[in-house]
N, C-alpha and C positions, 0 to 999 in steps of 0.2 A: 507471262502471268505474274512474275514478281514485281515488274514495273507497273502493271495495273494496280496492284494492292498498294504500292507506295503512293501512287497519284490519289487513290481513294482516301488513304490515311491523311495525306496532306490537305486534300479538300475537306475532310472532316475536322482537321485542326483549325483551318481558316474559318469555317462556319462556327465552330465552337468559340473562337477568339472574337469574332464579330458579335456573337450573342453576349459574351461577358462584357465587352466594352459598351454595348447599348444598355445593359442592365445597370452598369455602374454609373452611366449618364443620367438614367432615369432616377436612381437613388439620390444623386447629387441635386437634380432639380426640385426635389421635394424635401430636401434636408431641413430648410428653415421653416417649413410649413407646420403649424400645429393645429390638429383637429379640435373643433368645438363641439362639445356634447350638447345636443339639442334635448330639452326637457319640455314636458307639456304642463301648462297651468290650468287650462279649461278645455276638456275634449268631450264633445257630444257623442261622437260615433267611434269609429275604428281609429286608433292613433296613427298619425302619419308622420311621427318624428323621424322615422327611418328614411322618409322621402325627402327630408331636408338635410343637406350636407354643407357644413360651414367649416372654413379654415382661415387662420390668420398667418400671414407671412410679412413680417416687418409691420408696415402701416397698411397692408392691403388685406382687406376682408374679402374672401371669395365665397359666394353662396351658390349652391346648385340644387335645383329641384329635380329629382329623378322621376317624378310622375306628374300628371296633370292634376293639380290642386285647385285650379281656377285662378282668379286674380288675387295674388297674395300681397298684402301690405307689410313692408319691412321697415322696421324702425331701429336705428343704431343710436344708442344714447349713452353718454358718459355717466358713469355712477356718481361722479362729483357734481353733476348738474350742468356741465358745460355744453359741449358739442352734441348736436342731435341731427341726424340725417333720416329723412323718410323718403321711401320710394315704393311704388306699386308696380307689380310686374306680373305678366301672365306666365303660367308655367305649362309644361316643364321647360326650363331654360336655366341660365345662370346669370348672376349679377355681381359686380364688383364694386366695392366701396373703398375710397381712400380715406384713412383716418389720420388727421393731421397732428394731433397731440397724443403724447404717451399718456397712459393711465389705464383705469379699469372701465370696461364697457359691457353693455348688455345689447344683444341683438334680439328683437322681438318680431315674431311672425304671426300675422292675423289672417286666417283663411276666410274665404267668403261665408262659410257656414257658422262663423263665430269661434271656431277652434282657435286656440292661442299656444304658441310654443315660444321658447327662449333659449338663449345660450349666453354664457358669460365668458369673457375673454380679457386678456392684457395686451396692450400695445406697449412694446418696449423699443428703445433705440437699437 
């Protein structure tokens, strides 16, 4: 009976250790990511800003749509007037942009119904 309890205890420790290791790896993988707050500029109906998630990690901008918003136009533009990227994508899905230059940027989302959202972010080395 004592041996069975020792085996159960060791098994519990192994499971606990593997869970802690996996959690630590997940924290490390999102360490450099910064969340971008999405704001609305023109909304006709129910606000959908919570359905648009964006983050910047170094020079990589990641955008995820959590619900079907239709065909969304995405524009990434430099505040200084330099680099601009435009893409149109069906939703729900994700899109990745590579921002070549450091600086201040705005990402703008135009939904098919005319609703417009944006987020401001910085690209640093």
